[in-house]
Structures are given as C-alpha cells and as structure tokens.
N, C-alpha and C positions, 0 to 999 in steps of 0.2 A: 238225546231227546227220546224219552220213552213214548211220549205222545206229543201230538202237535199242540204247541201252546196257543192260547187264544187271548183276546183282549181282556175278558173277564178275569183271567188269571193274574193280571197285573194289579197289585195292591197300591193304592195311592196314586198320585200324579194324574188325577182324573182330568185336569185341564189339558195336559200335554197329550194324554191318550186320546181324548176327544178330538184334538186338533189333528193328530196323526190319522185317525179314522176318517175325518172329514177330507183330508188330502187324498187318501186312498180312494174313498167313494167318488170323489170328483175327478180322479185320474190326474191329479196335479201334485205329484210328489217331487220335490227338488232333487237335483242330481246328487246331492250330498247332504248328509245330516251328521251332526256331532252329538253323541251321547256322552255326557260327562257328569261327574259327581263322585261322591264317596263309594267305596266298595260295598256291594250288597244291597243297593237300593233298587235294583231291577233294570239296570241299563241293558244288559245282555238279553234278558227275557223280552223287553220291549222291542229291541232290535230284531230278535228272532220272530216275534209276532208280526212285526211290520214286514219283514222279508217274506214270511209265509203268505201274508195277505197280498203282496205284490206278485208273487210267483204262482199262486193258486190258479189252476186252469178251470176250476168249477166255480170260481168266485163270481158273484153277481152283485155289482155295486148298486144296481137299481133297487135292491131291497133295503139299502141304507144302513145295513148292519156292518158291513166291511169285515166279515169274519171268514177266514179260510174254510173251505168245505171239509178238509180232513181226509178225503177219500180219493181224490184225483192222483195221477201219477206224480205231479209236482209236490203235492202234500205228503205223499208217501216218501218221496225222496228227502223232503225236508225233515221228516220224522227220523229217517235213517242218516241224516246229515250227509247225503250223497248227491244232492242236486248240483248239477254242473255250473249253475249260475250263482250259487251261494258259497261265499268264502268268508271266513272269519279272520280278521287281521288283529293280532294282539301284539303289544310291545314286547320286546325282549328284556326281561328283567323289570325291576321296579324303579 
C-alpha cells in the first residue's frame, strides 16, 4: 500500500460501502464479514479500507465520515502493512 486507501477510492458498490461506513460509525461491526465476487471488483480494497477504519487511533466516528485519519501510528502501520492486528488470509491456489 503506497498510501492509506479511503472510502472514496472505492468505485461502485455504493450501497455496500454506505452500510459498512454506517457500521463503523456506530461501532457495530460484526465479528466476521465475507467479501466475495469476481476478481478485480474491489473486494481487497474495500476490506483494507474497512480494516484501516477499525484500527485507526485518530478516527472520530462522531463526525459521521468514518474515514481513517491517515497520520496516527496505526494508519502508518496499515500503509506499511506492518500493523500487528492486520492479517491478510488468502487461499492457496485457485
């Protein structure tokens, strides 16, 4: 990740993005979510933005924007993909 992705960088899926942002802002994100669909539609990007929103230490859900700050230690670790609480799980093979 060269820079921290944000919700506006996700193209399409506006209804799903809006629902995820509402869950983050309300502090009510389920313990598990499944992102599925064809390759290249933005599943990984959406999951990365969601994770950054949840891990951001400077995030203020009171503003209703649910956008990670991009400058706190957690956001910097997300940019570098070194955050200790962020793990990407991918299948072996296709």
